[in-house]
VMD Tcl script that draws the C-alpha trace (Angstrom):
set ca {
  {-9.14 4.25 -22.89}
  {-12.54 3.53 -21.33}
  {-14.08 6.82 -20.27}
  {-17.02 5.54 -18.20}
  {-18.26 2.37 -16.50}
  {-21.15 2.40 -18.97}
  {-18.62 1.39 -21.66}
  {-17.72 -1.87 -19.87}
  {-20.97 -3.82 -20.47}
  {-21.55 -4.43 -16.77}
  {-24.78 -5.93 -15.43}
  {-27.51 -3.43 -14.50}
  {-27.22 -4.55 -10.86}
  {-23.57 -3.50 -10.81}
  {-24.25 -0.18 -12.53}
  {-26.85 0.57 -9.84}
  {-24.35 -0.31 -7.10}
  {-21.70 1.93 -8.69}
  {-24.21 4.77 -8.85}
  {-24.80 4.38 -5.10}
  {-21.13 5.13 -4.39}
  {-20.75 7.79 -7.11}
  {-18.34 5.75 -9.26}
  {-18.61 7.12 -12.81}
  {-15.18 6.94 -14.42}
  {-12.94 3.86 -14.02}
  {-9.36 4.33 -12.88}
  {-6.59 3.32 -15.34}
  {-6.12 -0.12 -13.73}
  {-9.90 -0.73 -13.87}
  {-10.21 0.43 -17.47}
  {-7.36 -1.82 -18.61}
  {-8.04 -4.97 -16.59}
  {-11.82 -5.29 -16.31}
  {-12.29 -6.18 -20.03}
  {-9.34 -8.59 -19.86}
  {-10.69 -10.38 -16.77}
  {-14.17 -10.59 -18.31}
  {-12.50 -12.33 -21.27}
  {-11.41 -15.05 -18.79}
  {-7.70 -14.24 -19.07}
  {-5.34 -14.64 -16.14}
  {-3.75 -11.35 -15.19}
  {-0.94 -9.78 -13.23}
  {-1.88 -6.24 -12.30}
  {0.82 -4.02 -10.89}
  {-0.14 -0.55 -9.74}
  {0.34 1.83 -6.86}
  {-1.82 1.91 -3.75}
  {-5.16 3.65 -4.10}
  {-5.36 2.80 -7.81}
  {-8.73 1.06 -7.49}
  {-7.55 -2.51 -8.05}
  {-10.13 -3.95 -5.61}
  {-12.99 -3.00 -7.93}
  {-10.82 -3.96 -10.91}
  {-11.29 -7.61 -9.90}
  {-14.58 -7.45 -7.96}
  {-16.60 -5.96 -10.84}
  {-15.77 -8.67 -13.42}
  {-16.15 -11.37 -10.75}
  {-19.69 -10.22 -9.99}
  {-20.40 -9.70 -13.68}
  {-19.59 -13.36 -14.41}
  {-21.10 -14.76 -11.21}
  {-23.85 -17.39 -11.49}
  {-26.21 -16.62 -8.58}
  {-28.19 -19.81 -9.18}
  {-25.14 -22.05 -8.68}
  {-24.76 -22.85 -4.98}
  {-21.05 -23.57 -4.79}
  {-17.72 -21.76 -4.38}
  {-17.01 -19.88 -7.60}
  {-14.32 -17.37 -6.58}
  {-11.61 -17.24 -3.90}
  {-9.94 -13.99 -2.85}
  {-6.88 -14.33 -0.61}
  {-5.46 -11.30 1.22}
  {-2.50 -11.06 3.61}
  {-4.23 -9.10 6.38}
  {-7.52 -9.32 8.24}
  {-8.14 -5.61 7.77}
  {-7.78 -5.85 4.00}
  {-10.04 -8.93 3.91}
  {-12.67 -7.03 5.88}
  {-12.43 -4.08 3.49}
  {-12.84 -6.27 0.39}
  {-15.75 -8.05 2.11}
  {-17.53 -4.72 2.68}
  {-16.93 -3.67 -0.94}
  {-18.24 -7.03 -2.18}
  {-21.40 -6.78 -0.05}
  {-22.04 -3.30 -1.46}
  {-21.80 -4.58 -5.06}
  {-24.26 -7.38 -4.23}
  {-27.00 -5.05 -2.93}
  {-29.00 -4.79 -6.18}
  {-29.01 -8.48 -7.15}
  {-32.44 -10.10 -6.87}
  {-30.89 -13.35 -5.67}
  {-28.98 -13.37 -2.42}
  {-25.26 -13.60 -3.17}
  {-23.50 -15.78 -0.62}
  {-20.29 -13.96 0.38}
  {-18.12 -15.18 3.27}
  {-15.12 -13.68 5.03}
  {-12.77 -16.08 6.83}
  {-9.96 -14.54 8.87}
  {-8.15 -15.35 12.08}
  {-9.53 -14.01 15.35}
  {-13.16 -14.76 14.42}
  {-15.58 -17.42 15.71}
  {-14.29 -20.49 13.92}
  {-16.85 -22.98 15.28}
  {-19.70 -20.75 14.13}
  {-18.18 -20.50 10.66}
  {-17.82 -24.29 10.52}
  {-21.52 -24.72 11.37}
  {-22.48 -22.28 8.61}
  {-20.31 -24.14 6.11}
  {-22.11 -27.34 7.05}
  {-25.37 -25.77 5.85}
  {-24.20 -24.15 2.62}
  {-21.08 -23.14 0.70}
  {-20.48 -19.45 -0.13}
  {-20.22 -18.39 -3.75}
  {-17.50 -15.80 -3.13}
  {-14.88 -16.63 -0.50}
  {-12.67 -13.90 0.97}
  {-10.06 -14.48 3.66}
  {-6.52 -14.74 4.92}
  {-4.44 -17.64 3.52}
  {-4.02 -19.48 6.84}
  {-7.72 -19.64 7.69}
  {-8.68 -20.57 4.11}
  {-6.12 -23.38 4.07}
  {-7.34 -24.74 7.42}
  {-10.96 -24.89 6.26}
  {-9.90 -26.49 2.99}
  {-7.70 -29.15 4.60}
  {-10.45 -30.05 7.08}
  {-12.95 -30.38 4.20}
  {-15.22 -27.69 5.61}
  {-14.73 -25.42 2.61}
  {-15.10 -26.95 -0.86}
  {-12.68 -24.73 -2.74}
  {-12.11 -27.25 -5.55}
  {-15.17 -25.93 -7.42}
  {-13.70 -22.42 -7.78}
  {-12.81 -21.25 -11.26}
  {-11.31 -17.89 -10.19}
  {-8.55 -17.23 -7.65}
  {-7.45 -13.72 -6.68}
  {-4.20 -13.13 -4.79}
  {-4.34 -9.53 -3.60}
  {-1.28 -7.62 -2.34}
  {0.96 -10.49 -3.46}
  {4.19 -8.78 -2.40}
  {2.82 -8.29 1.10}
  {1.65 -11.93 1.10}
  {5.23 -12.94 0.35}
  {6.72 -10.60 2.98}
  {4.40 -11.94 5.69}
  {5.24 -15.58 4.95}
  {1.83 -16.61 3.57}
  {2.90 -17.61 0.06}
  {3.17 -21.31 1.00}
  {-0.47 -21.29 2.12}
  {-1.51 -19.62 -1.13}
  {0.56 -22.15 -3.09}
  {-1.15 -25.00 -1.20}
  {-4.63 -23.64 -2.01}
  {-3.81 -22.98 -5.67}
  {-2.45 -26.52 -6.05}
  {-5.87 -27.97 -5.14}
  {-7.80 -25.92 -7.70}
  {-8.76 -26.86 -11.29}
  {-6.16 -26.61 -14.04}
  {-8.31 -24.22 -16.08}
  {-8.29 -21.78 -13.15}
  {-8.36 -18.06 -13.91}
  {-5.69 -16.48 -11.70}
  {-5.60 -12.78 -10.86}
  {-2.54 -11.52 -9.01}
  {-2.46 -7.91 -7.85}
  {0.53 -6.26 -6.28}
  {2.19 -2.90 -5.81}
  {5.55 -4.51 -6.68}
  {6.62 -7.84 -8.22}
  {9.70 -8.96 -6.23}
  {12.04 -11.61 -7.62}
  {11.01 -14.20 -4.99}
  {7.45 -14.04 -6.28}
  {8.44 -15.05 -9.82}
  {8.47 -18.89 -9.30}
  {4.90 -18.81 -7.98}
  {3.73 -16.72 -10.93}
  {5.40 -19.04 -13.46}
  {3.88 -22.09 -11.75}
  {0.25 -21.01 -11.89}
  {-0.10 -18.40 -14.61}
  {0.18 -19.53 -18.22}
  {0.62 -16.71 -20.68}
  {-1.03 -14.10 -18.39}
  {-1.85 -10.56 -19.37}
  {0.65 -8.39 -17.52}
  {-0.39 -4.81 -16.93}
  {1.95 -2.42 -15.18}
  {-0.03 0.77 -14.82}
  {2.44 3.67 -15.13}
  {1.87 6.81 -13.13}
  {3.08 10.29 -14.01}
  {3.85 10.84 -10.35}
  {4.39 8.21 -7.69}
  {2.30 10.37 -5.34}
  {-1.15 11.67 -6.27}
  {-0.91 15.28 -7.51}
  {-3.75 16.17 -5.12}
  {-1.44 15.58 -2.13}
  {0.75 18.34 -0.68}
  {3.92 16.86 0.82}
  {5.31 18.92 3.67}
  {8.69 18.32 5.30}
  {9.15 19.43 8.90}
  {12.41 19.25 10.85}
  {12.27 18.17 14.49}
  {15.55 19.94 15.31}
  {15.32 21.70 18.66}
  {11.76 20.43 19.28}
  {10.10 17.72 21.32}
  {8.56 15.43 18.71}
  {5.50 14.53 20.78}
  {4.74 18.19 21.39}
  {5.28 18.98 17.71}
  {2.82 16.27 16.65}
  {0.27 17.56 19.17}
  {0.61 21.05 17.66}
  {0.16 19.69 14.13}
  {-2.95 17.76 15.14}
  {-4.63 20.65 16.90}
  {-4.00 23.53 14.52}
  {-6.65 24.18 11.92}
  {-9.56 21.78 11.48}
  {-8.28 18.44 10.15}
  {-11.09 16.08 9.16}
  {-9.29 12.82 9.91}
  {-5.56 12.39 10.63}
  {-3.48 9.21 10.38}
  {-0.16 9.28 12.25}
  {2.19 6.47 11.20}
  {4.95 5.13 13.46}
  {7.69 2.63 12.63}
  {7.22 0.41 15.71}
  {4.43 -0.87 17.93}
  {6.24 0.53 20.96}
  {6.37 4.02 19.48}
  {2.70 3.78 18.51}
  {1.74 2.99 22.10}
  {4.00 5.72 23.47}
  {2.62 8.45 21.19}
  {-0.99 7.35 21.76}
  {-0.51 7.55 25.52}
  {1.01 11.03 25.23}
  {-1.77 12.40 23.01}
  {-4.47 10.93 25.23}
  {-2.73 12.58 28.18}
  {-3.08 15.90 26.36}
  {-6.83 15.38 26.10}
  {-7.19 14.06 22.54}
  {-9.46 11.13 21.67}
  {-7.07 8.87 19.78}
  {-7.52 5.44 18.18}
  {-4.53 3.10 18.07}
  {-4.06 0.40 15.40}
  {-1.08 -1.94 15.69}
  {-0.18 -5.61 15.91}
  {-0.43 -5.43 19.71}
  {-4.15 -4.69 19.49}
  {-6.20 -7.95 19.32}
  {-7.85 -8.52 15.95}
  {-11.41 -8.19 17.24}
  {-10.50 -4.93 18.93}
  {-8.83 -3.67 15.73}
  {-11.98 -4.51 13.78}
  {-14.10 -2.60 16.29}
  {-11.75 0.40 16.19}
  {-11.73 0.43 12.38}
  {-15.52 0.52 12.35}
  {-15.51 3.40 14.85}
  {-13.01 5.28 12.66}
  {-15.22 4.70 9.62}
  {-18.14 6.11 11.62}
  {-16.04 9.23 12.42}
  {-15.99 8.52 16.14}
  {-12.27 9.35 16.08}
  {-10.53 12.31 14.50}
  {-7.01 11.04 15.20}
  {-5.56 7.57 14.49}
  {-2.04 6.46 15.45}
  {-0.97 3.33 13.56}
  {1.86 1.10 12.46}
  {2.25 0.15 8.80}
  {-0.32 -2.59 9.41}
  {-2.89 0.06 8.45}
  {-0.94 1.43 5.49}
  {-1.54 -1.35 2.98}
  {-4.94 -1.70 1.38}
  {-7.03 -0.19 4.19}
  {-9.42 2.33 2.75}
  {-10.27 4.72 5.59}
  {-12.40 7.26 3.80}
  {-11.97 10.98 4.36}
  {-8.35 11.08 5.55}
  {-7.35 14.73 5.24}
  {-3.87 14.50 6.79}
  {-1.14 11.88 7.11}
  {1.79 12.44 9.48}
  {4.95 10.33 9.28}
  {6.32 10.20 12.82}
  {9.45 8.61 11.35}
  {10.69 7.87 7.85}
  {10.12 4.12 7.24}
  {13.19 2.03 6.43}
  {11.30 0.51 3.48}
  {10.39 3.43 1.23}
  {7.50 1.44 -0.29}
  {5.74 2.01 3.02}
  {6.23 5.76 2.63}
  {4.22 5.61 -0.59}
  {1.54 3.43 0.99}
  {1.28 5.72 4.02}
  {0.95 8.90 2.01}
  {-1.49 7.14 -0.31}
  {-4.06 7.00 2.50}
  {-4.95 10.64 1.78}
  {-5.73 12.45 -1.47}
  {-7.88 9.57 -2.73}
  {-10.60 9.75 -5.40}
  {-9.42 13.18 -6.52}
  {-9.72 14.72 -3.06}
  {-6.97 16.98 -1.70}
  {-4.75 15.84 1.15}
  {-1.71 16.85 3.18}
  {1.14 14.50 4.07}
  {3.58 15.76 6.71}
  {6.91 14.00 7.14}
  {8.99 14.65 10.26}
  {12.74 14.20 10.04}
  {15.82 14.64 12.18}
  {18.92 16.47 10.89}
  {20.73 13.12 10.60}
  {18.12 11.79 8.17}
  {19.05 13.96 5.19}
  {20.03 10.90 3.15}
  {16.66 9.22 3.73}
  {14.86 12.40 2.67}
  {17.01 12.54 -0.47}
  {16.11 8.91 -1.28}
  {12.40 9.76 -1.08}
  {12.95 12.74 -3.38}
  {14.57 10.39 -5.91}
  {11.22 8.58 -6.10}
  {9.75 11.78 -7.54}
  {8.32 13.19 -4.32}
  {8.56 16.97 -4.11}
  {8.63 18.28 -0.56}
  {7.61 21.75 0.56}
  {9.73 22.66 3.62}
  {7.60 23.85 6.52}
  {7.94 24.71 10.21}
  {5.62 25.48 13.10}
  {5.76 29.07 14.38}
  {3.38 30.60 16.91}
  {0.77 27.92 16.31}
  {0.88 28.09 12.51}
  {2.53 26.18 9.68}
  {4.80 28.51 7.70}
  {7.27 28.08 4.85}
  {10.79 27.13 5.89}
  {14.15 27.30 4.14}
  {14.65 25.86 0.68}
  {16.22 22.41 1.03}
  {17.86 22.89 -2.36}
  {20.45 24.98 -0.57}
  {21.86 21.74 0.83}
  {22.02 20.26 -2.68}
  {23.81 23.33 -3.98}
  {26.34 23.20 -1.15}
  {27.00 19.52 -1.82}
  {27.47 20.22 -5.53}
  {29.95 23.00 -4.71}
  {31.91 20.69 -2.44}
  {32.07 18.07 -5.17}
  {33.65 20.53 -7.61}
  {36.12 21.89 -5.08}
  {36.95 18.72 -3.20}
  {40.58 18.38 -4.40}
  {41.30 22.09 -3.92}
  {39.68 22.25 -0.51}
  {41.57 19.20 0.67}
  {44.80 20.83 -0.50}
  {43.88 24.08 1.22}
  {43.21 22.27 4.46}
  {46.70 20.73 4.32}
  {48.42 24.04 3.49}
  {46.43 26.40 5.65}
  {45.58 24.41 8.76}
  {45.96 27.45 10.99}
  {43.57 29.58 8.93}
  {40.74 27.02 8.76}
  {38.66 26.19 11.80}
  {39.20 22.77 13.39}
  {37.04 19.96 12.08}
  {36.67 21.31 8.55}
  {38.88 18.60 7.05}
  {36.73 15.98 8.74}
  {33.60 17.60 7.31}
  {35.03 17.40 3.79}
  {35.91 13.71 4.20}
  {32.47 13.00 5.59}
  {30.81 14.74 2.65}
  {32.97 12.78 0.18}
  {32.12 9.49 1.90}
  {28.40 10.28 2.04}
  {28.33 11.18 -1.66}
  {30.13 7.93 -2.54}
  {27.57 5.95 -0.55}
  {24.69 7.71 -2.30}
  {26.23 7.02 -5.72}
  {26.72 3.36 -4.80}
  {23.08 3.00 -3.74}
  {21.89 4.55 -7.01}
  {24.23 2.25 -8.96}
  {22.97 -0.89 -7.15}
  {19.34 0.16 -7.60}
  {19.89 0.70 -11.33}
  {21.66 -2.67 -11.66}
  {18.78 -4.44 -9.92}
  {16.25 -2.71 -12.18}
  {18.20 -3.75 -15.29}
  {18.41 -7.34 -14.01}
  {14.64 -7.48 -13.52}
  {14.09 -6.21 -17.05}
  {16.53 -8.81 -18.41}
  {14.81 -11.63 -16.49}
  {11.44 -10.49 -17.82}
  {12.73 -10.48 -21.41}
  {14.26 -13.95 -20.97}
  {10.98 -15.25 -19.54}
  {9.03 -13.84 -22.48}
  {11.53 -15.38 -24.92}
  {11.21 -18.81 -23.28}
  {7.43 -18.65 -23.44}
  {7.62 -17.59 -27.07}
  {9.93 -20.54 -27.87}
  {7.60 -23.00 -26.14}
  {4.62 -21.70 -28.10}
  {6.48 -22.30 -31.34}
}
mol new
graphics top color blue
foreach p $ca { graphics top sphere $p radius 0.5 }
foreach p [lrange $ca 0 end-1] q [lrange $ca 1 end] { graphics top cylinder $p $q radius 0.2 }
display resetview
C-alpha cells in the first residue's frame, strides 16, 4: 500500500499543490487507483462517501495533462451543480503551481449560457467539468469540441442514474474516441447501471474499496428519541448547547426544510437553507457563504448530502431517518472527515424502531442519548428492546397458549401485542432474506460477466 503521495511519481507542481492543502498520505481509493489511472487503464471505483475519490481521478488527470495542447483533453460529468462546483474548485487548486495557465471550465445549468458560448468561441478548455445536460447541449450545438477528449470521468454514477441523466452521459460517451479512458466512480453499482458499464468499459480495473466500518470511526453516532417532545424545540436545544463549529441538519423533504428553517430563524438563529426550491445561483452563493463560515447552522435536503465537501462540519443532525439508507451514510459522512472527530445525531419516533434496527444492521453503533436540563446525557440501553424481542420469540407458543387459557388474568391487548411482535419479526426476517438474495444475485451476475469476458479473450 502506498504510504505517501511522494511514492506516486506525481509532477512537482502537484506535490506543491498537495502541500498547500496538507495532503500527505493518500486514502485507500487514491493509493489503489492513481497508479492504475496513470497506466491509462479504464476503472470502476466503488467506495463510500468521503473516501477521497475526487483527487483519485484529478491527480492522474493533471499528471498526464499536456498544457501546451489547446484542446479538450478530459471531461468530468457530475449529476449535480454543487458537486460540479466542488470539483471545479479542487481542480483550480491543483492547477495553481503550473507555469502554463491550465484552461478549466465548469458548465452547469443556471449559469450565463451566452457568456459561456462566447468564451468557447475564443478557445476550448483543456479540462471540462459539468452536468450532463449542459455538456450535451454545448456538444450538440458544436460549441464544445468534446471529440478530442481522451479521458471521460463519470462521477457519482449511481446518483446520475437516479436523477435520469444517464442518457445524456451515454450520448456524450458515444461521440468520443474508441480508445477513450473511462473512469466511473460511484458509492454503489446498481443493476441498471451495468449495461452502460459493459457498453463503454472494456476489461476495466474494478476496485471496490472495503471499509472496516461503514461509518468513519471518528464519528460518534447518537440516537435521540422525540417521544414527548416538540421536534423543532428539541433541534433548537441541540443546536444551541455547547459550541458546535458548523452543524448540518438534514430533512427528508423540501417542505420540512423550509418549515424548520423558518422556525429556527424565528428563534433568532442565523440559518442557511439548501434545497431544490432554492434557485441554483442562490444555492451557489449560500454554499460560498457557508464555506466562508458566515453561517453556523445549515438546514438541507439530501441535495447537499452527496459529494458536497463543506469543510469543518462538527455536527450532523438527522431530522428524520431517510427512506433510502444510503442517504443516511452520505449524510453522516459530511462530518468526521480527514481524521477529524464529529457527532451525528439521529432523531427518531417510537414507531421508527424498525428503521433504526435496519441502520444498525449496516454496522452503525448508536449511543442512546437524551436532552435533560440543557445537556445531552446517556439514555437507556436500546439492547433492552432486542432482549425483550428475543424473549418473546422463545416464548411465543407458550404465551399464546397462556393468553387463550388465562384471558382474565392477562391485561387486555396483550394477545394483540404478541401477534404484532410476531408479524414485525417475520417482516424483518423477510427483508433480510430479500437483501441477502439480491446480494447473491449481484455476485452471480458479476461472476458470469467475468466468465464471458474470459471466454471472449480466449
